[in-house]
C-alpha positions, 0 to 999 in steps of 0.5 A, spaced: 777 473 566 772 473 560 768 468 565 768 473 571 766 479 567 760 475 564 758 473 571 758 480 573 754 482 567 749 477 569 748 479 576 747 486 574 742 484 569 738 480 575 739 486 579 736 491 574 730 486 573 729 486 580 729 493 581 724 494 575 719 489 578 719 493 585 718 499 581 712 496 578 709 493 584 710 500 588 706 503 582 701 498 582 700 498 589 699 506 589 705 507 594 707 513 589 700 516 589 700 518 596 699 526 595 693 525 590 690 520 595 691 525 601 688 531 596 682 527 595 681 525 602 681 532 604 676 534 599 671 528 601 672 530 608 671 538 607 665 542 608 659 540 604 656 545 599 649 542 601 647 538 608 642 537 612 642 539 620 637 537 624 632 536 619 633 543 615 637 543 609 643 548 609 646 551 603 653 553 604 656 559 600 662 562 600 662 570 601 665 571 594 660 567 591 654 570 595 656 577 592 657 574 585 650 571 586 647 577 589 645 574 595 641 579 600 638 578 607 633 583 611 631 582 618 624 579 620 620 584 623 614 582 628 607 583 626 600 582 628 595 577 625 587 577 625 584 571 624 580 572 617 575 568 612 575 568 605 570 570 600 569 571 593 567 577 589 567 581 582 568 588 580 562 591 578 560 595 571 558 602 573 555 603 566 548 601 569 549 606 575 551 612 570 545 610 565 540 610 571 543 617 573 542 619 566 535 616 565 533 619 572 535 626 570 531 626 564 525 624 567 526 630 572 527 635 567 521 632 564 517 633 570 520 640 571 517 642 564 510 639 565 510 642 572 511 649 569 507 648 563 501 646 568 502 652 572 502 657 566 496 653 564 493 654 571 494 661 571 491 662 564 485 658 566 484 662 573 484 669 569 479 666 564 474 664 570 475 671 573 473 674 566 468 670 564 464 671 571 466 678 571 460 680 566 462 675 561 468 679 558 471 672 555 466 667 552 464 661 555 468 657 550 475 660 551 474 659 558 472 652 557 478 651 553 483 654 558 480 649 563 481 643 558 488 645 557 490 646 564 487 639 566 491 636 560 498 639 563 496 637 570 495 630 568 501 630 564 505 633 569 503 628 574 504 622 569 511 625 568 512 625 576 510 618 577 515 616 571 521 619 575 519 616 581 518 609 578 525 610 575 528 612 582 524 605 585 527 601 579 534 604 581 533 602 588 531 595 586 538 594 582 543 598 586 540 600 593 539 606 597 546 608 598 548 608 591 542 611 588 543 617 593 550 617 591 548 617 583 542 622 584 546 627 588 550 632 583 555 634 588 556 627 591 564 626 592 563 618 592 560 618 585 565 623 582 570 618 585 567 612 582 565 615 575 572 617 574 575 610 576 579 613 582 575 607 585 571 601 583 565 597 586 565 590 588 560 585 590 563 580 595 558 574 597 559 571 604 557 563 604 550 561 606 549 560 613 555 565 615 553 569 621 559 574 620 557 581 621 559 585 614 566 588 616 566 596 615 573 594 612 576 588 608 582 586 604 581 584 597 586 581 592 586 578 584 591 574 581 597 577 585 599 576 592 598 584 593 592 586 597 588 592 597 583 595 602 576 595 601 570 599 604 563 597 606 558 601 602 551 597 603 548 590 602 547 589 595 540 589 592 542 584 587 546 577 588 551 574 584 547 568 580 553 564 580 554 564 588 549 564 593 550 567 599 549 574 603 552 579 598 555 586 600 557 592 596 564 594 597 569 600 594 576 600 593 581 604 590 585 598 587 586 598 579 581 592 577 578 591 571 570 590 570 569 583 571 575 581 575 574 576 580 577 577 587 578 574 593 576 578 599 579 577 606 574 578 612 576 579 619 573 574 623 575 576 630 578 582 634 583 578 637 590 578 634 596 573 634 603 575 634 608 573 629 613 575 623 611 577 616 615 574 611 615 578 605 614 576 598 621 577 595 623 572 601 619 566 598 621 560 594 616 555 592 618 548 592 614 541 592 608 546 592 609 549 598 612 556 600 619 556 603 624 561 606 632 561 607 634 563 613 641 566 614 644 561 620 651 564 619 656 568 615 656 562 609 650 558 611 643 558 609 637 554 612 631 553 608 624 553 612 617 552 611 612 558 611 605 557 613 601 558 607 594 558 611 596 565 613 597 570 607 598 577 608 599 583 604 605 582 600 607 575 603 605 570 609 604 571 616 608 566 621 606 565 628 612 559 629 618 557 626 621 564 625 623 569 630 623 577 629 630 579 627 632 573 624 635 575 617 632 571 611 634 572 604 630 577 600 634 577 594 637 571 590 633 566 594 631 562 587 639 562 586 640 558 593 634 553 591 638 552 584 644 551 588 641 546 593 638 542 587 644 542 583 647 535 583 653 534 588 659 529 586 657 522 587 649 523 588 643 522 584 642 527 578 635 529 581 633 531 588 625 533 586 621 529 591 617 526 585 624 522 583 623 518 590 
């Protein structure tokens, strides 16, 4: 009896050991990890956050994430672009023109005073002549003294008048006919706007050898992408010693400080090109180039290059690559770029072109 029970116990122990070995083998081979592996496989085959479609980098964001990130889009509008060239200019100091106006005013006041004195002494000299010739009712000495006073006043009046003319001639050499006319007209609305800083003067220099006729209207910009219109005043009487070329004077209402260097955009043709205007708030800079994110679907945004060679007021002009009506990201574009550059699982931590 005892031998039978011992045999059955030995068999049970062997079966338990075999069952344990099978369980260990199953765990080792991953048979009990089927659910986790299916989940991982599903995650790996799900939609990628960043992908490349036909050479275009596409960022996929869910609707909730877009709302949380403040992603906003606007449709592109059609626009016309006129070919243009760039030139450089400087905001002029108006103080020399104001000083010239004051000097000329003083010279004219002196001229008026000396003319009046000469007229009075001339009348006195004439009275003394009549009285002297009429039976010598005044002495010869008094008559001659009156004549001398008149001649002296007359000479002084002529000298002061020449001085006023010289002041005006110096102004013409420095400022040109148009600015001198504005400055010397006491009722000039143009000079009033300049002196009150409602407008400022610019000297724009065209490159040497350029045959472009001075455009009556151009656009200027300083250290921002915003452009301001400027209107031709006259050719400049003086050139910029630092920039050789054909200098022109323009006026603009742009709030620019004296001495500010500006870029001038001058139209070179009356022909226009049709395309779209990319607003400045839709531009992101990456790799030294401007880009814009175009909405390709409810949750997909593609990054497209923007042509940098056609700057416009507040953005860039694109004659290809974008279409009117396409929606571009105007709020949150930088967040999309950050999301695109954020490392994905299993990828390198750096996506910058310099890392290649």
